[in-house]
C-alpha positions as CSV (number, residue, x, y, z in Angstrom):
1,M,-35.7,-94.7,-233.9
2,M,-33.6,-97.9,-233.6
3,R,-34.3,-100.0,-230.5
4,G,-32.2,-102.7,-228.7
5,D,-31.8,-104.5,-225.4
6,S,-35.3,-105.9,-225.4
7,G,-36.6,-102.5,-226.4
8,H,-35.0,-100.6,-223.6
9,G,-32.1,-99.2,-225.6
10,H,-33.0,-96.1,-227.7
11,G,-31.3,-94.6,-230.7
12,L,-27.7,-94.7,-232.0
13,M,-26.3,-94.4,-228.5
14,Q,-28.8,-96.9,-227.0
15,I,-29.9,-94.7,-224.1
16,D,-31.6,-97.1,-221.6
17,D,-35.1,-96.0,-220.5
18,R,-34.8,-97.9,-217.3
19,W,-32.0,-95.6,-216.1
20,H,-32.7,-92.5,-218.1
21,F,-36.5,-92.3,-218.5
22,A,-36.6,-88.5,-218.1
23,D,-34.0,-88.0,-220.8
24,I,-35.9,-90.3,-223.1
25,N,-39.1,-88.5,-222.4
26,N,-37.4,-85.2,-223.4
27,G,-36.3,-86.5,-226.8
28,A,-33.0,-88.3,-226.2
29,G,-34.5,-91.4,-227.8
30,W,-35.6,-90.0,-231.2
31,H,-33.7,-86.9,-232.0
32,V,-30.3,-88.0,-233.5
33,I,-28.3,-85.0,-232.2
34,T,-29.8,-85.1,-228.7
35,N,-29.3,-88.9,-228.6
36,I,-25.6,-88.5,-229.5
37,M,-25.1,-85.7,-227.0
38,Q,-26.9,-87.7,-224.2
39,G,-24.6,-90.7,-224.9
40,M,-21.5,-88.5,-224.9
41,E,-22.5,-86.9,-221.6
42,E,-23.0,-90.3,-220.0
43,F,-19.7,-91.6,-221.3
44,Y,-17.9,-88.4,-220.1
45,A,-19.4,-88.7,-216.6
46,A,-17.9,-92.2,-216.3
47,W,-14.6,-90.9,-217.9
48,K,-14.3,-88.3,-215.1
49,R,-15.0,-90.9,-212.4
50,A,-12.6,-93.5,-213.8
51,P,-9.3,-92.2,-212.3
52,E,-10.8,-92.7,-208.8
53,Q,-11.2,-96.4,-209.4
54,S,-8.6,-99.1,-208.4
55,C,-8.7,-100.5,-211.9
56,V,-7.3,-97.3,-213.4
57,P,-3.7,-96.5,-212.5
58,S,-3.8,-92.8,-213.3
59,A,-5.8,-90.1,-215.0
60,S,-3.3,-90.2,-217.9
61,S,-3.8,-94.0,-218.5
62,W,-5.9,-93.1,-221.5
63,R,-6.6,-96.7,-222.8
64,T,-7.5,-98.1,-219.3
65,R,-9.5,-95.0,-218.5
66,A,-11.5,-95.3,-221.8
67,R,-12.2,-99.0,-221.1
68,A,-13.5,-98.2,-217.6
69,A,-15.7,-95.5,-219.0
70,Y,-17.1,-97.9,-221.6
71,S,-17.8,-100.6,-219.0
72,A,-19.8,-98.1,-216.9
73,Y,-21.6,-96.8,-220.0
74,N,-22.5,-100.4,-221.1
75,G,-23.2,-102.0,-217.8
76,G,-24.1,-99.2,-215.4
77,P,-22.2,-97.1,-212.9
78,S,-21.4,-100.1,-210.6
79,Q,-19.7,-102.0,-213.5
80,I,-16.9,-99.4,-214.1
81,C,-14.2,-102.1,-213.6
82,R,-16.0,-104.9,-215.4
83,F,-13.4,-105.0,-218.1
84,T,-10.9,-106.5,-215.7
85,N,-13.0,-109.6,-215.2
86,P,-12.5,-112.0,-218.1
87,D,-15.2,-114.3,-216.7
88,H,-18.0,-111.7,-216.7
89,K,-20.9,-112.6,-219.0
90,W,-20.5,-109.4,-220.9
91,T,-16.8,-109.5,-221.3
92,R,-17.2,-109.8,-225.1
93,N,-18.6,-106.3,-225.1
94,D,-15.5,-104.9,-223.3
95,E,-13.2,-106.9,-225.7
96,G,-15.2,-105.5,-228.7
97,F,-14.7,-102.0,-227.4
98,V,-11.0,-102.2,-226.9
99,S,-10.5,-103.8,-230.3
100,K,-12.2,-100.8,-231.9
101,Y,-10.1,-98.5,-229.7
102,D,-6.8,-100.1,-230.7
103,N,-7.6,-100.6,-234.4
104,E,-9.1,-97.1,-235.0
105,S,-11.0,-98.4,-237.9
106,W,-13.1,-95.3,-238.1
107,L,-10.1,-93.5,-239.6
108,N,-10.7,-95.4,-242.8
109,N,-13.8,-93.2,-243.3
110,V,-12.0,-89.9,-242.8
111,A,-10.3,-88.4,-245.8
112,D,-8.7,-85.4,-244.0
113,T,-8.3,-85.4,-240.3
114,Q,-7.5,-81.6,-240.4
115,A,-10.7,-80.6,-242.3
116,T,-13.1,-78.2,-240.8
117,S,-16.2,-80.0,-239.6
118,P,-19.3,-79.4,-241.7
119,I,-21.3,-79.1,-238.5
120,D,-21.2,-76.3,-236.0
121,S,-20.6,-78.7,-233.0
122,V,-20.3,-75.9,-230.4
123,C,-23.7,-74.6,-231.4
124,I,-25.2,-78.1,-231.3
125,A,-23.6,-78.9,-227.9
126,E,-25.1,-75.7,-226.4
127,E,-28.5,-76.8,-227.8
128,R,-29.1,-73.6,-229.7
129,N,-31.5,-73.4,-232.6
130,N,-30.7,-73.1,-236.3
131,C,-27.0,-74.2,-236.1
132,S,-25.2,-73.7,-239.4
133,N,-24.1,-76.7,-241.5
134,D,-20.8,-75.3,-242.7
135,G,-18.8,-75.2,-239.5
136,G,-20.3,-71.9,-238.4
137,T,-18.8,-69.8,-241.2
138,T,-22.2,-68.8,-242.6
139,P,-25.1,-68.2,-240.3
140,A,-28.1,-70.4,-240.9
141,D,-31.5,-68.8,-241.6
142,P,-32.9,-67.9,-238.2
143,I,-36.1,-69.9,-238.1
144,D,-38.2,-69.7,-235.0
145,Q,-36.5,-66.6,-233.7
146,L,-37.7,-63.1,-233.1
147,L,-35.5,-60.8,-235.1
148,K,-34.9,-57.1,-234.5
149,L,-34.1,-55.0,-237.6
150,S,-31.9,-51.8,-237.5
151,N,-35.0,-49.6,-237.9
152,G,-36.7,-51.1,-234.8
153,E,-39.1,-53.4,-236.7
154,H,-39.5,-56.9,-235.2
155,C,-39.8,-59.9,-237.5
156,I,-40.0,-63.6,-237.8
157,L,-38.7,-65.5,-240.8
158,A,-41.3,-67.8,-242.3
159,E,-41.2,-69.7,-245.6
160,G,-38.3,-67.5,-246.8
161,K,-40.1,-64.2,-246.0
162,L,-39.7,-61.7,-243.2
163,E,-43.1,-61.1,-241.6
164,C,-42.8,-57.9,-239.5
165,V,-44.4,-55.4,-237.1
166,E,-43.3,-51.9,-236.4
167,Q,-42.6,-52.2,-232.7
168,A,-41.4,-54.8,-230.2
169,Q,-44.6,-54.6,-228.1
170,D,-46.6,-56.1,-231.0
171,S,-44.2,-58.9,-231.8
172,A,-46.6,-61.5,-230.1
173,C,-48.9,-60.9,-233.1
174,L,-46.3,-62.7,-235.3
175,V,-47.3,-66.1,-233.7
176,A,-49.5,-66.5,-236.8
177,F,-46.4,-67.2,-238.8
178,G,-44.4,-69.5,-236.4
179,S,-43.4,-70.0,-232.8
180,F,-40.6,-68.2,-231.0
181,S,-39.5,-67.3,-227.5
182,G,-37.0,-65.2,-225.6
183,A,-35.4,-61.9,-226.5
184,A,-35.1,-60.6,-230.0
185,T,-31.9,-61.2,-231.9
186,D,-30.3,-58.3,-233.8
187,F,-30.6,-58.9,-237.6
188,S,-28.4,-56.7,-239.8
189,D,-29.5,-54.8,-242.9
190,S,-27.3,-57.1,-245.0
191,Q,-29.0,-60.2,-243.6
192,A,-32.4,-58.7,-244.0
193,A,-31.7,-57.8,-247.6
194,K,-31.7,-61.4,-248.6
195,F,-35.4,-61.8,-247.9
196,S,-38.6,-60.1,-249.1
197,K,-40.5,-58.4,-246.3
198,T,-44.1,-57.7,-245.3
199,L,-44.8,-55.1,-242.7
200,Y,-48.2,-55.5,-240.9
201,D,-50.2,-52.8,-239.3
202,R,-50.6,-53.6,-235.6
203,H,-54.3,-53.7,-235.9
204,Q,-54.2,-56.8,-238.0
205,C,-53.2,-58.5,-234.8
206,I,-56.8,-59.2,-234.0
207,H,-56.9,-61.6,-236.9
208,A,-53.8,-63.5,-235.7
209,I,-54.8,-64.0,-232.0
210,D,-58.1,-65.6,-231.1
211,N,-60.6,-63.4,-229.2
212,L,-58.3,-60.4,-229.1
213,R,-60.6,-57.3,-229.1
214,G,-59.8,-54.4,-231.4
215,V,-59.6,-50.7,-230.7
216,G,-63.1,-49.2,-230.6
217,T,-64.9,-52.4,-229.7
218,A,-66.5,-52.9,-226.3
219,V,-66.0,-55.6,-223.7
220,T,-67.8,-56.5,-220.5
221,L,-65.5,-57.2,-217.6
222,L,-66.3,-60.5,-215.8
223,K,-64.2,-59.6,-212.7
224,N,-63.1,-56.6,-210.7
225,I,-59.7,-55.9,-212.3
226,N,-57.0,-53.4,-211.2
227,V,-56.6,-50.5,-213.6
228,R,-52.9,-49.7,-214.1
229,T,-50.9,-46.9,-215.8
230,T,-49.3,-49.5,-218.1
231,P,-49.7,-53.2,-218.6
232,G,-48.7,-54.6,-215.2
233,G,-47.7,-51.2,-214.0
234,T,-48.7,-49.0,-211.1
235,K,-52.3,-49.4,-209.9
236,I,-54.6,-46.5,-210.5
237,N,-57.9,-47.9,-209.2
238,Q,-60.2,-50.9,-209.8
239,S,-62.6,-51.5,-212.6
240,V,-66.1,-52.9,-211.9
241,S,-67.2,-56.4,-212.8
242,G,-70.2,-56.2,-215.2
243,A,-69.3,-52.8,-216.5
244,N,-69.0,-52.3,-220.3
245,Y,-65.8,-50.5,-221.4
246,Q,-64.6,-49.4,-224.9
247,V,-61.2,-50.7,-225.8
248,L,-58.8,-47.8,-226.5
249,D,-55.7,-49.9,-227.0
250,F,-54.5,-53.5,-226.7
251,V,-51.1,-55.0,-225.7
252,V,-50.2,-58.7,-226.0
253,T,-47.2,-60.1,-224.1
254,D,-45.6,-63.5,-224.0
255,S,-45.7,-65.2,-227.4
256,E,-46.6,-68.6,-225.8
257,L,-49.3,-67.6,-223.2
258,L,-50.5,-64.6,-225.3
259,K,-51.5,-62.4,-222.3
260,R,-53.6,-59.5,-223.3
261,Y,-54.2,-56.1,-221.7
262,Y,-56.9,-53.5,-222.7
263,Q,-56.7,-49.8,-222.3
264,I,-60.0,-48.4,-220.9
265,Q,-61.4,-45.3,-219.3
266,H,-62.6,-45.9,-215.7
267,A,-63.8,-43.2,-213.3
268,G,-62.4,-40.6,-215.7
269,K,-58.9,-42.1,-215.8
270,I,-57.2,-44.0,-218.6
271,G,-55.4,-47.2,-217.8
272,Y,-54.9,-50.9,-218.7
273,V,-56.6,-53.9,-217.3
274,Y,-55.4,-57.5,-217.6
275,A,-57.8,-59.6,-219.7
276,G,-56.4,-63.1,-219.4
277,K,-54.2,-65.3,-221.6
278,E,-55.1,-67.4,-224.6
279,S,-56.3,-70.3,-222.5
280,D,-58.6,-68.4,-220.1
281,D,-59.5,-65.0,-221.7
282,M,-63.2,-65.9,-221.7
283,L,-63.1,-65.8,-217.9
284,W,-62.0,-62.2,-217.8
285,T,-64.0,-60.4,-220.5
286,E,-66.6,-61.0,-223.1
287,P,-67.6,-58.9,-226.1
288,T,-70.6,-56.6,-226.0
289,D,-72.4,-54.3,-228.4
290,Q,-72.0,-51.0,-226.7
291,A,-69.8,-49.4,-224.0
292,D,-71.2,-47.5,-221.1
293,V,-69.0,-44.6,-222.2
294,T,-68.0,-44.2,-225.9
295,L,-64.8,-42.2,-226.6
296,I,-64.3,-43.4,-230.2
297,P,-67.6,-42.9,-232.2
298,Q,-68.7,-46.0,-234.1
299,A,-70.9,-46.8,-237.1
300,G,-74.4,-45.4,-236.8
301,Q,-73.4,-42.6,-234.5
302,S,-72.9,-38.9,-235.4
303,I,-69.9,-36.7,-234.9
304,L,-69.5,-32.9,-234.6
305,I,-66.5,-31.5,-236.5
306,T,-64.5,-29.5,-233.9
307,A,-61.3,-28.8,-235.8
308,S,-61.3,-25.0,-236.2
309,T,-60.4,-25.1,-239.9
310,G,-62.7,-28.0,-240.7
311,I,-61.6,-31.5,-241.9
312,N,-60.8,-32.7,-245.5
313,M,-62.9,-35.6,-246.6
314,R,-60.9,-38.1,-248.7
315,R,-61.6,-41.2,-250.8
316,T,-59.5,-43.4,-248.5
317,P,-57.7,-42.7,-245.2
318,G,-55.1,-40.1,-246.2
319,G,-56.1,-40.5,-249.9
320,S,-57.2,-38.1,-252.6
321,L,-59.4,-35.1,-251.7
322,I,-63.1,-35.1,-252.2
323,T,-64.2,-32.0,-250.4
324,A,-63.8,-30.1,-247.1
325,I,-66.2,-30.4,-244.2
326,P,-66.5,-27.1,-242.3
327,N,-66.2,-26.7,-238.5
328,D,-69.3,-27.2,-236.4
329,T,-70.8,-29.6,-239.0
330,V,-72.6,-32.8,-237.9
331,V,-72.1,-35.9,-240.0
332,N,-73.1,-39.6,-239.8
333,V,-70.4,-42.2,-239.2
334,V,-70.6,-45.1,-241.6
335,N,-67.5,-46.9,-240.2
336,T,-64.5,-46.3,-237.9
337,H,-61.0,-47.3,-239.1
338,V,-57.9,-47.6,-236.9
339,Q,-54.3,-47.8,-238.0
340,G,-50.7,-47.2,-237.0
341,T,-48.7,-47.5,-233.7
342,A,-50.4,-44.4,-232.3
343,N,-53.9,-45.7,-233.0
344,Y,-54.8,-43.1,-235.7
345,I,-58.6,-42.8,-236.1
346,Y,-60.3,-42.3,-239.4
347,Y,-64.1,-42.0,-239.7
348,Q,-65.9,-43.0,-242.8
349,V,-68.7,-40.4,-243.0
350,E,-71.5,-39.2,-245.2
351,Y,-71.5,-35.5,-246.3
352,G,-73.1,-33.7,-249.2
353,G,-74.5,-36.8,-250.8
354,Q,-71.0,-38.4,-250.8
355,T,-69.1,-40.9,-248.6
356,G,-65.4,-40.5,-247.7
357,Y,-62.9,-40.5,-244.8
358,V,-62.0,-37.8,-242.3
359,Y,-59.1,-37.9,-239.9
360,G,-60.1,-38.0,-236.2
361,G,-56.9,-37.7,-234.3
362,F,-54.8,-40.4,-232.4
363,I,-55.1,-42.2,-229.1
364,L,-51.4,-42.8,-228.0
365,P,-49.7,-41.6,-226.0
366,N,-52.4,-39.1,-225.2
367,S,-55.7,-38.8,-227.0
368,T,-56.2,-35.9,-229.5
369,L,-59.7,-37.1,-230.7
370,A,-61.5,-34.1,-229.2
371,D,-59.4,-31.7,-231.2
372,W,-60.9,-33.1,-234.4
373,A,-64.4,-34.4,-233.8
374,T,-66.6,-35.5,-230.9
375,L,-69.6,-37.7,-230.5
376,T,-72.9,-35.9,-230.6
377,E,-76.5,-36.7,-230.2
378,A,-77.4,-34.1,-232.9
379,T,-78.4,-35.4,-236.3
380,P,-76.9,-34.1,-239.5
381,P,-79.2,-31.9,-241.6
382,T,-80.9,-33.6,-244.5
383,P,-78.9,-32.7,-247.6
384,P,-81.0,-30.8,-250.2
385,P,-82.1,-33.1,-253.0
386,V,-80.1,-32.9,-256.1
387,A,-81.9,-30.8,-258.7
388,Q,-82.8,-33.4,-261.4
389,R,-82.4,-32.4,-265.0
390,S,-82.9,-34.3,-268.3
391,G,-80.8,-34.6,-271.4
392,I,-79.9,-36.6,-274.5
393,G,-76.7,-38.2,-275.7
394,S,-74.3,-35.6,-276.8
395,N,-73.9,-34.5,-280.5
396,T,-70.2,-35.6,-280.3
397,L,-70.9,-39.1,-278.7
398,W,-71.2,-42.4,-280.4
399,Y,-72.1,-44.4,-277.2
400,R,-70.7,-44.6,-273.7
401,F,-71.0,-47.5,-271.2
402,L,-72.0,-46.4,-267.7
403,R,-69.6,-46.9,-264.7
404,N,-70.2,-48.0,-261.1
405,C,-68.6,-44.9,-259.7
406,A,-67.4,-41.4,-260.8
407,Q,-63.9,-42.4,-262.1
408,L,-62.5,-43.9,-265.3
409,S,-60.9,-46.6,-263.3
410,C,-64.3,-47.9,-262.0
411,S,-65.8,-51.0,-263.6
412,Q,-68.4,-50.7,-266.4
413,T,-72.0,-51.6,-266.1
414,N,-73.9,-53.5,-268.9
415,D,-75.8,-50.3,-269.8
416,Y,-74.8,-47.7,-272.3
417,V,-76.0,-44.3,-273.5
418,V,-76.3,-43.8,-277.3
419,G,-75.3,-40.4,-278.7
420,F,-76.1,-38.5,-281.8
421,K,-73.3,-39.9,-283.9
422,L,-74.6,-43.5,-283.7
423,E,-78.2,-42.3,-284.2
424,N,-77.1,-40.4,-287.3
425,L,-75.4,-43.5,-288.7
426,C,-78.6,-45.4,-288.2
427,N,-80.6,-42.9,-290.1
428,G,-78.8,-44.2,-293.1
429,G,-80.8,-47.5,-292.7
430,R,-78.0,-49.7,-291.4
431,C,-79.2,-50.0,-287.7
432,R,-81.9,-49.0,-285.3
433,Y,-80.1,-47.0,-282.6
434,T,-81.8,-43.8,-281.3
435,R,-80.1,-41.2,-279.2
436,D,-80.9,-41.9,-275.5
437,Q,-82.8,-39.7,-273.1
438,V,-81.5,-39.7,-269.5
439,T,-82.4,-38.2,-266.1
440,E,-79.6,-36.9,-263.8
441,L,-79.7,-38.4,-260.3
442,E,-76.6,-36.8,-258.7
443,T,-73.3,-35.3,-259.5
444,E,-69.7,-35.6,-258.4
445,G,-67.1,-33.3,-259.8
446,D,-67.3,-33.6,-263.6
447,W,-69.4,-36.8,-263.5
448,S,-73.1,-37.4,-263.5
449,K,-75.1,-40.3,-262.2
450,V,-77.9,-40.9,-264.7
451,R,-80.9,-43.1,-265.3
452,I,-81.5,-44.2,-268.9
453,N,-85.2,-43.7,-269.8
454,R,-85.0,-46.5,-272.3
455,N,-84.5,-49.3,-269.8
456,G,-84.0,-47.8,-266.3
457,G,-80.3,-48.6,-266.2
458,E,-78.3,-46.4,-263.8
459,G,-74.6,-45.4,-263.6
460,W,-72.0,-42.7,-263.9
461,L,-70.6,-41.0,-267.0
462,P,-68.8,-37.7,-267.8
463,T,-71.2,-34.8,-267.6
464,T,-70.1,-33.6,-271.1
465,D,-71.5,-36.8,-272.7
466,I,-75.0,-35.4,-272.3
467,D,-76.6,-32.4,-273.9
468,W,-78.7,-31.1,-271.0
469,Q,-82.1,-29.6,-271.7
């Protein structure tokens, strides 16, 4: 940040803002490498012009040519032969330069003139990013670059970790971890092995980019927008301003502008509409509660199971089996979950007094949703009430804390059921515990949800902990 010449000279090379304002504005005054490169470019421009001057005998008159280049560098292009005038007011500068040129005093600071430079000067001169600091023998960590792994994943290196998405078209979502531009750079398996990696589902993109709408949500179009086969592709028709469309897919392009496209259904055809960039997306669409046509059922709606063999209901998407829901059954949708590059749909539903997830097909490249379940206006039948029964703590039980769900891994409540063994111990006069009476509320596999008659506490415990009456 050093300044000279009444504040006009900037940096180590004293780039003058009166002659090179644009360069100073672009960083030549404060970035040390840029400042040096700018100074060298100016000196070299004068060096190339010097042999054409009357004060330089020939192109190979190295000392004279260097003096001419310095005079132009120090005094401006018109002063290229200033060094020949001993009466010039700045002749002392020219004499100082040639003294340094002749004495080569800088060599006193160089231990080995044949050593490899610790700086990759070619990389720096070409103004590339992340130039190595060992002469180019070891690549530097590629900060602020989009990296392509051998398996097709695209990543950015941030804070020593690879943050990745599965496919190139979702790479703009990585802006949450750092800036990058241009094409992806191949990153070998051996390079990638040096870093830990996190692979993000593409649907987490909506948390990284402001106002990006997720699959299944609805938007109102604020303009008539061309519907195209692909983002920016062949026109199919034109959507209608003010219409409400469900988002079937999203694509974000340009990591700087963050242009977004939404796949919608319009006039019975599927295509993409442009929805603006980060700075003006609010002029193209706005969120709404409900689409005019719903293709992906949402929370509060009902679906009809259309898969011929029914659908398995699981504890989590793709997780452990709870039960099977038969074909032609209507169930309530509690929530809709989307994941994966093909936009796999999972519905959280209620069935048989339990809640779990069923697979609903995928959207890309062509929807298979109708093969699994469809939106219906019908309401699911009211499940028959669970036949309540009563019981007491088992003869083999001391006591058991209730749990918040029907698994041993679930957290305990503060309530417990006393069994016969603890009651029997108390009959000896050492305590006042009495075997608990309970009412069964519902069942799930080998577990029962009970209410303790003693205090009204509710929770789950193994069915065998109760002697049922």
